[in-house]
MARFI-114095 format. One record per residue (C-alpha): residue number from 1; residue in one letter; x, y, z. Coordinates in Angstrom, 1 decimal, m for minus. Layout:
// residues N
{NUM, "A", {X, Y, Z}}
...
//
This chain:
// residues 236
{1, "M", {196.9, 46.2, 176.5}}
{2, "R", {193.4, 45.6, 177.4}}
{3, "V", {192.9, 49.2, 178.5}}
{4, "G", {194.3, 50.7, 175.3}}
{5, "R", {192.1, 48.6, 173.1}}
{6, "G", {189.1, 49.7, 175.1}}
{7, "V", {189.9, 53.3, 174.6}}
{8, "K", {190.3, 52.8, 170.8}}
{9, "C", {186.9, 51.1, 170.7}}
{10, "T", {185.3, 54.0, 172.5}}
{11, "T", {186.8, 56.5, 170.1}}
{12, "T", {185.5, 54.6, 167.2}}
{13, "A", {182.0, 54.5, 168.7}}
{14, "V", {182.0, 58.2, 169.3}}
{15, "A", {183.0, 58.9, 165.7}}
{16, "A", {180.2, 56.6, 164.4}}
{17, "L", {177.7, 58.4, 166.6}}
{18, "C", {178.7, 61.8, 165.3}}
{19, "L", {178.4, 60.6, 161.7}}
{20, "S", {174.8, 59.3, 162.4}}
{21, "L", {173.9, 62.7, 164.0}}
{22, "A", {175.2, 64.8, 161.1}}
{23, "P", {172.0, 64.6, 159.1}}
{24, "C", {170.0, 65.7, 162.1}}
{25, "L", {172.3, 68.7, 162.7}}
{26, "A", {172.1, 69.6, 159.0}}
{27, "G", {168.2, 69.6, 159.3}}
{28, "C", {168.4, 72.0, 162.2}}
{29, "A", {170.3, 74.4, 160.0}}
{30, "S", {167.6, 74.3, 157.1}}
{31, "P", {165.6, 77.4, 156.1}}
{32, "G", {162.9, 76.6, 158.7}}
{33, "G", {165.4, 77.3, 161.6}}
{34, "T", {167.2, 80.4, 162.8}}
{35, "D", {170.8, 81.0, 163.4}}
{36, "P", {172.0, 82.4, 166.7}}
{37, "G", {171.9, 85.9, 165.2}}
{38, "G", {168.2, 85.6, 164.5}}
{39, "S", {168.5, 85.7, 160.7}}
{40, "L", {166.7, 83.2, 158.4}}
{41, "S", {168.8, 80.5, 156.8}}
{42, "T", {168.9, 80.5, 153.0}}
{43, "Q", {170.3, 76.9, 152.7}}
{44, "P", {168.0, 74.4, 151.1}}
{45, "A", {166.4, 71.8, 153.3}}
{46, "S", {168.2, 68.5, 153.4}}
{47, "P", {166.5, 65.3, 152.2}}
{48, "G", {164.1, 63.9, 154.7}}
{49, "S", {163.3, 67.2, 156.4}}
{50, "V", {159.7, 68.3, 156.9}}
{51, "Q", {158.7, 71.7, 155.4}}
{52, "V", {155.8, 73.4, 157.1}}
{53, "T", {153.7, 75.7, 154.9}}
{54, "Q", {151.2, 78.2, 156.2}}
{55, "E", {147.7, 78.1, 154.8}}
{56, "P", {146.3, 81.5, 153.8}}
{57, "V", {143.7, 82.7, 156.2}}
{58, "A", {140.3, 83.1, 154.4}}
{59, "G", {139.0, 86.7, 154.7}}
{60, "P", {135.4, 87.6, 154.9}}
{61, "I", {133.4, 87.1, 151.7}}
{62, "P", {132.1, 90.5, 150.5}}
{63, "M", {128.4, 90.7, 150.2}}
{64, "P", {127.0, 91.6, 146.7}}
{65, "L", {125.8, 95.2, 146.4}}
{66, "P", {122.1, 95.6, 145.9}}
{67, "A", {121.1, 96.4, 142.3}}
{68, "P", {120.2, 100.1, 141.8}}
{69, "P", {116.5, 100.8, 141.4}}
{70, "P", {115.2, 101.3, 137.8}}
{71, "Y", {115.5, 104.8, 136.5}}
{72, "I", {112.1, 106.5, 136.0}}
{73, "N", {112.0, 109.7, 134.0}}
{74, "P", {110.7, 112.4, 136.4}}
{75, "P", {107.6, 114.2, 135.2}}
{76, "P", {108.3, 117.5, 133.6}}
{77, "A", {108.3, 120.4, 135.9}}
{78, "A", {105.3, 122.7, 135.8}}
{79, "P", {106.1, 125.9, 134.0}}
{80, "R", {106.7, 128.7, 136.3}}
{81, "P", {104.1, 131.4, 136.0}}
{82, "T", {105.3, 134.4, 134.2}}
{83, "A", {103.8, 137.8, 133.7}}
{84, "A", {101.3, 137.5, 130.8}}
{85, "S", {101.9, 140.0, 128.1}}
{86, "P", {99.0, 142.3, 127.6}}
{87, "Q", {96.9, 141.6, 124.6}}
{88, "A", {94.6, 143.9, 122.8}}
{89, "P", {91.0, 143.0, 123.3}}
{90, "V", {89.4, 141.3, 120.3}}
{91, "A", {86.4, 143.2, 119.0}}
{92, "A", {83.3, 141.1, 118.8}}
{93, "P", {81.5, 141.2, 115.5}}
{94, "V", {78.7, 143.8, 115.5}}
{95, "P", {75.5, 142.3, 114.1}}
{96, "A", {73.8, 144.3, 111.4}}
{97, "P", {70.8, 146.1, 112.8}}
{98, "L", {67.4, 144.8, 111.7}}
{99, "P", {65.1, 147.3, 110.0}}
{100, "T", {62.6, 148.8, 112.5}}
{101, "A", {59.1, 150.0, 111.9}}
{102, "G", {59.0, 153.1, 109.8}}
{103, "E", {62.6, 152.6, 108.6}}
{104, "A", {62.9, 152.4, 104.8}}
{105, "T", {64.8, 149.5, 103.2}}
{106, "G", {65.7, 149.0, 99.6}}
{107, "T", {67.1, 147.0, 96.8}}
{108, "F", {68.7, 147.6, 93.4}}
{109, "V", {67.1, 148.0, 90.1}}
{110, "Y", {69.2, 147.7, 86.9}}
{111, "F", {69.1, 150.1, 83.9}}
{112, "V", {71.3, 150.6, 80.9}}
{113, "A", {73.9, 153.2, 79.9}}
{114, "I", {73.8, 152.9, 76.1}}
{115, "G", {77.1, 152.6, 74.3}}
{116, "D", {79.0, 153.3, 77.6}}
{117, "G", {81.4, 150.3, 77.0}}
{118, "G", {81.5, 149.4, 80.7}}
{119, "S", {82.6, 152.8, 82.1}}
{120, "R", {79.6, 153.2, 84.5}}
{121, "G", {78.9, 149.5, 85.1}}
{122, "V", {79.3, 146.0, 83.7}}
{123, "R", {79.8, 145.9, 79.9}}
{124, "F", {77.3, 143.7, 78.0}}
{125, "G", {75.2, 143.4, 74.9}}
{126, "C", {75.7, 146.1, 72.3}}
{127, "D", {78.7, 147.7, 74.1}}
{128, "D", {76.4, 148.9, 76.8}}
{129, "S", {76.8, 149.2, 80.6}}
{130, "L", {74.5, 147.6, 83.2}}
{131, "V", {74.1, 150.1, 86.0}}
{132, "A", {72.5, 149.4, 89.4}}
{133, "V", {70.3, 152.1, 90.9}}
{134, "H", {69.2, 151.8, 94.6}}
{135, "V", {65.5, 152.2, 95.2}}
{136, "T", {63.6, 152.2, 98.6}}
{137, "T", {60.9, 149.7, 99.5}}
{138, "P", {58.5, 149.9, 102.5}}
{139, "P", {59.7, 147.9, 105.6}}
{140, "G", {58.3, 144.4, 105.7}}
{141, "S", {57.3, 144.5, 102.1}}
{142, "D", {58.2, 142.0, 99.3}}
{143, "R", {61.5, 143.3, 97.9}}
{144, "L", {61.1, 141.4, 94.7}}
{145, "A", {57.6, 142.8, 94.1}}
{146, "G", {58.9, 146.3, 94.9}}
{147, "A", {61.9, 146.0, 92.6}}
{148, "M", {59.7, 144.7, 89.7}}
{149, "A", {57.2, 147.5, 90.2}}
{150, "Q", {60.1, 150.1, 89.8}}
{151, "L", {61.5, 148.3, 86.8}}
{152, "L", {58.1, 147.9, 85.0}}
{153, "A", {56.8, 151.4, 85.9}}
{154, "P", {56.8, 154.3, 83.3}}
{155, "D", {60.3, 155.6, 82.6}}
{156, "G", {60.8, 157.8, 85.6}}
{157, "T", {63.6, 156.3, 87.7}}
{158, "A", {65.9, 155.6, 84.7}}
{159, "S", {65.5, 159.0, 83.1}}
{160, "R", {66.3, 160.7, 86.4}}
{161, "A", {69.5, 158.7, 86.6}}
{162, "G", {70.4, 159.5, 83.0}}
{163, "L", {69.9, 155.9, 82.0}}
{164, "Y", {67.8, 153.8, 79.6}}
{165, "N", {65.1, 151.3, 80.5}}
{166, "A", {64.5, 148.8, 77.7}}
{167, "L", {61.2, 147.8, 79.3}}
{168, "S", {59.6, 151.3, 79.2}}
{169, "G", {57.8, 150.6, 75.9}}
{170, "S", {56.2, 147.3, 77.1}}
{171, "A", {53.0, 146.8, 79.1}}
{172, "L", {54.0, 144.2, 81.7}}
{173, "R", {52.9, 143.7, 85.3}}
{174, "Y", {54.4, 141.6, 88.1}}
{175, "V", {52.3, 138.5, 89.1}}
{176, "S", {54.4, 136.4, 91.5}}
{177, "G", {57.8, 135.3, 92.4}}
{178, "Y", {59.5, 132.8, 94.6}}
{179, "L", {62.8, 131.0, 95.2}}
{180, "D", {63.4, 127.5, 93.7}}
{181, "G", {66.7, 126.5, 95.4}}
{182, "T", {69.1, 129.2, 94.2}}
{183, "T", {66.9, 130.3, 91.3}}
{184, "A", {64.5, 133.2, 91.5}}
{185, "V", {61.4, 132.5, 89.5}}
{186, "V", {59.5, 135.5, 88.3}}
{187, "N", {56.0, 135.4, 86.7}}
{188, "L", {54.9, 138.4, 84.6}}
{189, "S", {51.8, 139.1, 82.5}}
{190, "G", {51.2, 141.4, 79.6}}
{191, "S", {52.8, 142.4, 76.3}}
{192, "L", {56.5, 142.7, 75.5}}
{193, "R", {57.6, 145.3, 72.9}}
{194, "P", {61.3, 145.7, 72.4}}
{195, "G", {62.6, 148.8, 70.7}}
{196, "G", {65.2, 147.0, 68.5}}
{197, "V", {67.6, 144.1, 68.3}}
{198, "C", {69.9, 145.5, 71.0}}
{199, "D", {66.9, 145.7, 73.4}}
{200, "N", {66.6, 141.9, 73.6}}
{201, "P", {69.8, 141.4, 75.7}}
{202, "R", {68.9, 144.6, 77.6}}
{203, "I", {65.5, 143.2, 78.6}}
{204, "E", {66.9, 139.8, 79.6}}
{205, "T", {69.7, 141.3, 81.7}}
{206, "Q", {67.6, 144.0, 83.4}}
{207, "L", {64.9, 141.5, 84.6}}
{208, "A", {67.4, 138.8, 85.6}}
{209, "Q", {69.8, 141.0, 87.6}}
{210, "T", {67.0, 142.9, 89.3}}
{211, "A", {65.4, 139.6, 90.5}}
{212, "V", {68.8, 138.2, 91.7}}
{213, "A", {69.5, 141.4, 93.7}}
{214, "A", {66.1, 141.4, 95.4}}
{215, "T", {66.2, 137.7, 96.4}}
{216, "G", {69.9, 136.9, 96.9}}
{217, "A", {69.5, 134.1, 94.4}}
{218, "S", {72.3, 132.9, 92.0}}
{219, "Q", {70.2, 133.1, 88.8}}
{220, "A", {66.7, 134.0, 87.6}}
{221, "A", {64.0, 132.4, 85.4}}
{222, "I", {61.6, 134.9, 83.9}}
{223, "Y", {58.2, 133.9, 82.5}}
{224, "I", {55.6, 136.0, 80.6}}
{225, "D", {52.1, 134.4, 80.7}}
{226, "G", {53.7, 131.0, 81.4}}
{227, "N", {56.3, 131.3, 78.5}}
{228, "A", {60.0, 131.5, 79.1}}
{229, "L", {61.4, 135.0, 78.4}}
{230, "A", {63.9, 133.7, 75.8}}
{231, "D", {61.0, 132.1, 73.8}}
{232, "V", {59.0, 135.3, 73.9}}
{233, "L", {61.9, 137.4, 72.7}}
{234, "S", {62.7, 134.9, 69.9}}
{235, "L", {59.3, 135.7, 68.4}}
{236, "R", {60.0, 139.4, 68.1}}
//
């Protein structure tokens, strides 16, 4: 009787020990362990089990790339030399030759084509034409004096050209002349005798245009014995 009771007590103790070890055995079968076949367990971990997590290994921190250098526009490339197209030479202006010793120079003296209506020259006055006639003057001489001498001379130059000289009936002589700015001033002396009413514009125009041509002035002022030509003609 005593032996049988001892065996029963021993069996009961073994059963209690197995019950106390059951949680530990269940923990060994958690996802952290492996089965005999080597496969991972998919059963959830039992309460009280410790789960080990693996911390990620920090990799090397990449270094920042250097900033690119600022862009600078490159200087324009020098043009490549090309074959120059041939150009025609530019002719230099040829200076007008100066009159030499013994070479005759000249100017223009103005006469009238009566009733010509501007066919032979510039129309003016009583439907007349003012015609320029070239006359020669000695080199180095006063062109104004030479032109006035031809205009106030007896009616030779005009008649040879088939023209009329309204000053041919007067007795005038050239005294002096000069430039006052752009005005040619001419001083005459003597008597003025127009041949009619139409001779007044003829005399004024012949004297003024002859003085302008000889001096290069823009206009002319004519005086006879100190009196303006217009005043002298108004008395006739």
